C-alpha positions in Angstrom: 32.6 44.7 148.9 33.2 41.0 149.3 36.9 41.1 148.9 39.2 44.0 149.5 43.0 43.6 149.3 45.3 46.4 150.4 49.0 46.2 149.5 51.2 48.7 151.2 54.8 49.2 149.9 57.4 51.1 151.9 59.9 51.2 149.0 59.5 53.2 145.8 58.5 51.2 142.8 60.7 51.2 139.8 59.0 51.6 136.4 61.5 49.3 134.6 59.7 46.3 136.1 56.1 47.5 135.6 54.4 45.9 132.6 57.3 43.5 131.9 55.9 40.4 130.3 58.2 37.5 131.1 57.6 33.8 131.8 58.6 34.5 135.4 55.7 36.9 136.0 52.8 34.6 135.1 49.9 34.1 137.5 48.6 30.6 137.3 45.4 30.3 139.4 41.7 29.9 138.4 40.7 33.3 139.7 43.2 35.1 137.5 42.5 33.0 134.4 38.7 33.5 134.8 39.1 37.2 135.3 41.3 37.4 132.2 38.6 36.0 130.0 36.5 39.2 130.6 38.7 41.9 132.0 42.2 43.4 132.3 43.7 41.6 135.2 46.0 44.4 136.3 43.4 47.3 136.3 40.0 45.7 136.8 38.6 46.8 140.1 41.9 48.1 141.4 43.2 51.5 142.3 46.5 52.9 143.5 47.1 55.7 145.9 50.6 57.2 145.9 52.4 58.7 148.9 50.8 62.1 148.1 47.3 60.6 148.2 46.7 60.8 144.4 44.3 58.1 143.1 45.4 56.4 139.9 44.8 53.2 137.9 48.5 52.3 138.0 51.4 53.6 140.0 53.2 54.8 136.9 50.2 56.4 135.2 50.3 60.2 134.7 46.5 60.4 135.0 45.3 61.4 138.5 41.6 60.9 139.2 41.6 62.7 142.5 43.1 62.7 145.9 42.1 60.6 148.9 42.3 63.6 151.2 39.8 65.7 149.1 37.7 63.4 147.0 35.2 60.6 147.4 36.9 57.4 146.3 33.6 55.6 145.6 32.5 58.4 143.2 35.9 58.2 141.4 35.9 54.5 140.9 32.4 54.5 139.4 33.3 57.0 136.7 33.7 55.7 133.1 37.1 57.5 132.8 38.5 55.5 135.8 37.1 52.2 134.4 38.3 52.9 130.8 40.8 50.0 130.7 39.0 47.6 133.0 37.3 45.5 130.2 40.2 45.5 127.7 41.0 41.8 127.8 43.9 40.0 126.2 41.6 38.7 123.4 41.2 42.4 122.4 44.9 43.3 122.3 47.0 43.1 119.2 49.5 40.3 119.3 48.2 39.2 122.8 45.1 37.8 121.2 47.4 35.4 119.3 49.4 34.4 122.3 49.0 31.0 124.1 50.0 32.7 127.4 47.4 35.5 127.3 45.2 34.3 130.2 48.1 33.9 132.6 49.8 37.2 131.6 49.2 40.6 133.0 49.7 44.1 131.6 48.7 47.5 132.8 48.0 49.4 129.5 50.3 52.2 130.6 53.4 50.9 128.8 52.2 50.0 125.3 53.9 50.1 122.0 51.6 52.6 120.4 50.4 55.3 122.8 47.6 56.3 120.5 46.2 52.7 120.3 44.9 51.3 123.6 44.8 47.9 122.0 48.5 47.8 121.1 50.9 45.2 122.4 52.5 45.8 125.8 55.8 47.7 125.3 57.7 45.5 127.7 56.6 42.1 126.3 59.6 39.7 125.9 57.7 37.1 123.9 57.0 36.6 120.2 54.0 34.3 119.9 54.4 34.0 116.1 57.7 32.1 116.5 57.1 30.8 120.1 60.4 32.3 121.4 61.3 34.4 124.4 63.8 37.3 124.2 67.3 35.8 124.7 66.4 32.4 123.1 68.2 31.4 120.0 66.3 32.6 116.9 64.2 35.2 118.8 63.2 38.2 116.8 60.7 40.9 117.8 57.1 40.9 116.5 58.0 44.0 114.4 61.0 42.2 112.9 58.8 39.2 112.2 56.2 41.4 110.5 58.8 43.1 108.3 60.5 39.8 107.4 57.3 37.9 106.5 55.2 40.8 105.2 52.4 39.9 107.6 49.9 42.4 108.9 48.0 42.1 112.2 
């Protein structure tokens, strides 16, 4: 591999911050934006190993692909099931494909509004691209409220 980054955290992660889409969480660099054109920037070519050695796509995913103590990591990361979300880019995701921030935004596909639809909007998104307002701004309404109010369909 050309580039390998290892991030080690001593503290436990809190799932209330994972998948939050907010203007303070944007990544603005050419590598991220270029990757976002073709891949999911949170999951593409990344893996997480929890304190028990379980291999996952995301720290909060319930799906475990193996364990670093017993399984071959290289075999795991080459399986289609592990790479299932790697190529879901923002241009494929409902609502995100209409958002002007889609290439600087990140979501993990674990926290989505419709669990049966892998292309549904991130559940923790705080922006409505149809009215260009962030949660907390005057006049903000959720995408669902906007759809109901305007009788629009995505």
